[in-house]
N, CA and C atoms as an extended XYZ file, in Angstrom:
267
Properties=species:S:1:pos:R:3:atomname:S:1:resname:S:1:resid:I:1 pbc="F F F"
N      -162.858       63.580       63.933 N   MET     1
C      -161.870       62.539       63.721 CA  MET     1
C      -162.436       61.184       64.145 C   MET     1
N      -163.165       61.133       65.270 N   ARG     2
C      -163.753       59.893       65.756 CA  ARG     2
C      -164.658       59.286       64.681 C   ARG     2
N      -165.444       60.120       64.027 N   SER     3
C      -166.360       59.633       63.000 CA  SER     3
C      -165.600       59.027       61.824 C   SER     3
N      -164.513       59.644       61.427 N   ILE     4
C      -163.730       59.133       60.304 CA  ILE     4
C      -163.125       57.780       60.650 C   ILE     4
N      -162.557       57.654       61.858 N   LEU     5
C      -161.968       56.382       62.267 CA  LEU     5
C      -163.032       55.305       62.367 C   LEU     5
N      -164.186       55.648       62.916 N   LEU     6
C      -165.272       54.686       63.044 CA  LEU     6
C      -165.735       54.227       61.674 C   LEU     6
N      -165.873       55.149       60.736 N   VAL     7
C      -166.299       54.784       59.380 CA  VAL     7
C      -165.290       53.841       58.758 C   VAL     7
N      -164.005       54.102       58.931 N   CYS     8
C      -162.964       53.240       58.371 CA  CYS     8
C      -163.060       51.829       58.954 C   CYS     8
N      -163.228       51.737       60.259 N   ILE     9
C      -163.313       50.430       60.901 CA  ILE     9
C      -164.579       49.716       60.470 C   ILE     9
N      -165.721       50.408       60.494 N   LEU    10
C      -166.983       49.767       60.135 CA  LEU    10
C      -167.033       49.396       58.662 C   LEU    10
N      -166.441       50.211       57.807 N   THR    11
C      -166.436       49.931       56.380 CA  THR    11
C      -165.531       48.750       56.069 C   THR    11
N      -164.366       48.718       56.654 N   ALA    12
C      -163.411       47.647       56.383 CA  ALA    12
C      -163.731       46.396       57.183 C   ALA    12
N      -164.431       46.539       58.285 N   GLY    13
C      -164.693       45.435       59.196 CA  GLY    13
C      -165.211       44.167       58.552 C   GLY    13
N      -166.297       44.220       57.772 N   PRO    14
C      -166.811       42.984       57.177 CA  PRO    14
C      -165.789       42.272       56.296 C   PRO    14
N      -164.972       43.028       55.579 N   PHE    15
C      -163.961       42.425       54.728 CA  PHE    15
C      -162.835       41.828       55.561 C   PHE    15
N      -162.465       42.518       56.625 N   LEU    16
C      -161.390       42.027       57.474 CA  LEU    16
C      -161.827       40.779       58.226 C   LEU    16
N      -163.060       40.775       58.705 N   ILE    17
C      -163.562       39.625       59.445 CA  ILE    17
C      -163.693       38.420       58.523 C   ILE    17
N      -164.158       38.629       57.300 N   ALA    18
C      -164.324       37.534       56.361 CA  ALA    18
C      -162.979       36.926       55.969 C   ALA    18
N      -161.912       37.695       56.068 N   ALA    19
C      -160.602       37.242       55.627 CA  ALA    19
C      -159.904       36.362       56.652 C   ALA    19
N      -160.314       36.398       57.912 N   ALA    20
C      -159.612       35.654       58.951 CA  ALA    20
C      -160.580       35.291       60.063 C   ALA    20
N      -160.251       34.245       60.833 N   PRO    21
C      -161.104       33.914       61.969 CA  PRO    21
C      -161.098       35.047       62.993 C   PRO    21
N      -162.166       35.150       63.760 N   LEU    22
C      -162.250       36.215       64.764 CA  LEU    22
C      -161.179       36.034       65.829 C   LEU    22
N      -160.497       37.109       66.185 N   PRO    23
C      -159.499       37.037       67.253 CA  PRO    23
C      -160.195       37.007       68.619 C   PRO    23
N      -159.468       36.624       69.643 N   ALA    24
C      -160.013       36.622       70.995 CA  ALA    24
C      -160.276       38.047       71.464 C   ALA    24
N      -159.495       38.997       70.967 N   SER    25
C      -159.630       40.405       71.351 CA  SER    25
C      -159.422       41.277       70.119 C   SER    25
N      -160.196       42.372       70.049 N   ILE    26
C      -160.023       43.323       68.945 CA  ILE    26
C      -159.434       44.644       69.437 C   ILE    26
N      -158.992       44.656       70.695 N   GLY    27
C      -158.399       45.860       71.242 CA  GLY    27
C      -158.473       45.884       72.759 C   GLY    27
N      -158.387       47.087       73.307 N   ALA    28
C      -158.409       47.259       74.757 CA  ALA    28
C      -159.399       48.357       75.132 C   ALA    28
N      -160.078       48.152       76.250 N   ALA    29
C      -161.025       49.133       76.790 CA  ALA    29
C      -160.501       49.640       78.118 C   ALA    29
N      -160.615       50.945       78.337 N   THR    30
C      -160.197       51.565       79.593 CA  THR    30
C      -161.309       52.492       80.059 C   THR    30
N      -161.563       52.467       81.368 N   MET    31
C      -162.537       53.402       81.931 CA  MET    31
C      -161.795       54.474       82.725 C   MET    31
N      -162.079       55.735       82.399 N   ALA    32
C      -161.495       56.873       83.110 CA  ALA    32
C      -162.202       57.059       84.464 C   ALA    32
N      -161.644       57.906       85.297 N   LYS    33
C      -162.223       58.173       86.623 CA  LYS    33
C      -163.654       58.678       86.544 C   LYS    33
N      -163.981       59.435       85.472 N   ASP    34
C      -165.330       59.986       85.327 CA  ASP    34
C      -166.307       58.999       84.686 C   ASP    34
N      -165.853       57.756       84.414 N   GLY    35
C      -166.709       56.739       83.833 CA  GLY    35
C      -166.646       56.649       82.326 C   GLY    35
N      -165.922       57.556       81.678 N   THR    36
C      -165.792       57.518       80.229 CA  THR    36
C      -165.064       56.244       79.809 C   THR    36
N      -165.615       55.557       78.810 N   ILE    37
C      -165.009       54.333       78.287 CA  ILE    37
C      -164.311       54.658       76.971 C   ILE    37
N      -163.041       54.286       76.872 N   SER    38
C      -162.275       54.446       75.631 CA  SER    38
C      -161.940       53.066       75.097 C   SER    38
N      -162.291       52.839       73.831 N   LEU    39
C      -161.966       51.583       73.162 CA  LEU    39
C      -160.879       51.856       72.133 C   LEU    39
N      -159.757       51.198       72.273 N   ARG    40
C      -158.684       51.261       71.274 CA  ARG    40
C      -158.797       49.974       70.470 C   ARG    40
N      -159.281       50.094       69.217 N   LEU    41
C      -159.603       48.930       68.408 CA  LEU    41
C      -158.662       48.778       67.228 C   LEU    41
N      -158.459       47.522       66.829 N   ARG    42
C      -157.584       47.217       65.695 CA  ARG    42
C      -158.178       46.042       64.926 C   ARG    42
N      -158.124       46.126       63.605 N   ALA    43
C      -158.559       45.041       62.738 CA  ALA    43
C      -157.459       44.778       61.717 C   ALA    43
N      -157.267       43.517       61.375 N   GLU    44
C      -156.246       43.132       60.401 CA  GLU    44
C      -156.875       42.256       59.331 C   GLU    44
N      -156.362       42.371       58.114 N   GLY    45
C      -156.864       41.562       57.005 CA  GLY    45
C      -155.747       41.075       56.118 C   GLY    45
N      -156.137       40.491       55.012 N   GLU    46
C      -155.165       39.953       54.063 CA  GLU    46
C      -154.265       41.043       53.501 C   GLU    46
N      -153.063       40.657       53.130 N   GLY    47
C      -152.148       41.583       52.484 CA  GLY    47
C      -151.638       42.694       53.388 C   GLY    47
N      -151.741       42.501       54.697 N   GLY    48
C      -151.248       43.510       55.630 CA  GLY    48
C      -152.207       44.663       55.863 C   GLY    48
N      -153.432       44.560       55.367 N   MET    49
C      -154.424       45.621       55.572 CA  MET    49
C      -154.758       45.712       57.060 C   MET    49
N      -154.742       46.938       57.598 N   THR    50
C      -155.090       47.143       58.998 CA  THR    50
C      -155.979       48.364       59.151 C   THR    50
N      -156.711       48.379       60.239 N   GLY    51
C      -157.512       49.534       60.603 CA  GLY    51
C      -157.416       49.722       62.099 C   GLY    51
N      -157.241       50.945       62.547 N   GLU    52
C      -157.139       51.251       63.966 CA  GLU    52
C      -158.000       52.452       64.283 C   GLU    52
N      -158.495       52.506       65.502 N   GLY    53
C      -159.296       53.652       65.901 CA  GLY    53
C      -159.526       53.666       67.396 C   GLY    53
N      -159.894       54.821       67.890 N   VAL    54
C      -160.242       54.992       69.299 CA  VAL    54
C      -161.666       55.538       69.346 C   VAL    54
N      -162.536       54.825       70.053 N   LEU    55
C      -163.914       55.257       70.246 CA  LEU    55
C      -164.099       55.605       71.711 C   LEU    55
N      -164.793       56.689       71.991 N   THR    56
C      -164.996       57.144       73.358 CA  THR    56
C      -166.488       57.250       73.640 C   THR    56
N      -166.905       56.692       74.763 N   TYR    57
C      -168.306       56.721       75.190 CA  TYR    57
C      -168.394       57.330       76.580 C   TYR    57
N      -169.057       58.472       76.684 N   LYS    58
C      -169.269       59.125       77.977 CA  LYS    58
C      -170.595       58.654       78.555 C   LYS    58
N      -170.719       58.741       79.877 N   ARG    59
C      -171.999       58.423       80.508 CA  ARG    59
C      -173.070       59.267       79.827 C   ARG    59
N      -174.212       58.672       79.557 N   GLY    60
C      -175.271       59.382       78.867 CA  GLY    60
C      -175.292       59.102       77.370 C   GLY    60
N      -174.208       58.561       76.818 N   ASP    61
C      -174.192       58.190       75.407 CA  ASP    61
C      -175.207       57.063       75.212 C   ASP    61
N      -175.997       57.099       74.131 N   PRO    62
C      -177.004       56.056       73.915 CA  PRO    62
C      -176.438       54.630       73.873 C   PRO    62
N      -175.190       54.452       73.501 N   ARG    63
C      -174.595       53.104       73.404 CA  ARG    63
C      -173.746       52.745       74.625 C   ARG    63
N      -173.671       53.637       75.611 N   TYR    64
C      -172.811       53.420       76.777 CA  TYR    64
C      -173.122       52.080       77.462 C   TYR    64
N      -174.385       51.842       77.758 N   GLY    65
C      -174.774       50.619       78.453 CA  GLY    65
C      -174.467       49.366       77.648 C   GLY    65
N      -174.723       49.427       76.346 N   GLU    66
C      -174.440       48.293       75.468 CA  GLU    66
C      -172.946       47.960       75.474 C   GLU    66
N      -172.113       48.997       75.379 N   VAL    67
C      -170.662       48.790       75.372 CA  VAL    67
C      -170.208       48.218       76.713 C   VAL    67
N      -170.713       48.760       77.800 N   LEU    68
C      -170.332       48.297       79.130 CA  LEU    68
C      -170.731       46.826       79.325 C   LEU    68
N      -171.925       46.444       78.877 N   ARG    69
C      -172.372       45.040       78.979 CA  ARG    69
C      -171.497       44.134       78.108 C   ARG    69
N      -171.172       44.608       76.901 N   HIS    70
C      -170.333       43.811       76.001 CA  HIS    70
C      -168.975       43.515       76.637 C   HIS    70
N      -168.470       44.465       77.392 N   LEU    71
C      -167.167       44.298       78.045 CA  LEU    71
C      -167.256       43.437       79.295 C   LEU    71
N      -168.481       43.146       79.738 N   GLY    72
C      -168.643       42.371       80.971 CA  GLY    72
C      -168.403       43.216       82.201 C   GLY    72
N      -168.640       44.533       82.068 N   GLY    73
C      -168.394       45.464       83.165 CA  GLY    73
C      -166.989       46.036       83.090 C   GLY    73
N      -166.816       47.166       83.725 N   LEU    74
C      -165.522       47.856       83.732 CA  LEU    74
C      -165.571       48.872       84.856 C   LEU    74
N      -164.489       48.996       85.608 N   LYS    75
C      -164.427       49.944       86.726 CA  LYS    75
C      -163.443       51.057       86.396 C   LYS    75
N      -163.631       52.235       86.995 N   PRO    76
C      -162.682       53.333       86.769 CA  PRO    76
C      -161.241       52.885       87.018 C   PRO    76
N      -160.367       53.207       86.066 N   GLY    77
C      -158.958       52.848       86.152 CA  GLY    77
C      -158.639       51.468       85.597 C   GLY    77
N      -159.652       50.688       85.281 N   GLN    78
C      -159.458       49.328       84.782 CA  GLN    78
C      -159.307       49.315       83.265 C   GLN    78
N      -158.471       48.406       82.777 N   THR    79
C      -158.307       48.157       81.344 CA  THR    79
C      -158.492       46.669       81.123 C   THR    79
N      -159.228       46.315       80.065 N   LYS    80
C      -159.424       44.904       79.753 CA  LYS    80
C      -159.558       44.719       78.246 C   LYS    80
N      -159.361       43.483       77.762 N   PRO    81
C      -159.500       43.212       76.326 CA  PRO    81
C      -160.938       43.418       75.848 C   PRO    81
N      -161.082       43.794       74.582 N   VAL    82
C      -162.393       43.959       73.953 CA  VAL    82
C      -162.651       42.731       73.085 C   VAL    82
N      -163.660       41.912       73.426 N   PRO    83
C      -163.970       40.779       72.558 CA  PRO    83
C      -164.669       41.269       71.288 C   PRO    83
N      -164.590       40.511       70.207 N   PRO    84
C      -165.292       40.916       68.981 CA  PRO    84
C      -166.802       40.984       69.231 C   PRO    84
N      -167.482       41.899       68.522 N   TRP    85
C      -168.937       41.976       68.573 CA  TRP    85
C      -169.495       40.889       67.667 C   TRP    85
N      -170.691       40.394       67.991 N   PRO    86
C      -171.329       39.432       67.074 CA  PRO    86
C      -171.597       40.088       65.724 C   PRO    86
N      -171.768       39.280       64.695 N   ASP    87
C      -172.094       39.818       63.366 CA  ASP    87
C      -173.299       40.732       63.462 C   ASP    87
N      -173.287       41.804       62.675 N   GLY    88
C      -174.404       42.728       62.636 CA  GLY    88
C      -174.273       43.913       63.571 C   GLY    88
N      -173.195       43.998       64.332 N   HIS    89
C      -172.996       45.137       65.237 CA  HIS    89
C      -171.902       46.038       64.744 C   HIS    89
């Protein structure tokens, strides 16, 4: 299911981003007690088009460090906004 949601967001993403200015936040990130990061993401476009998904990164995931740096750090139990990624990510 994670792969399907990710494909939907990544596929629609360029069209949604081109349709509107980048928002300050594209969702929320939460870190579980075990360090797992969950990103609840949302994208909106013209005509009411939307895409939503939840991505989960466990310690040891190849992108874990990149996601944590993008968020500006995150502590267990903390939730914070997810800023948009630069173009090409």
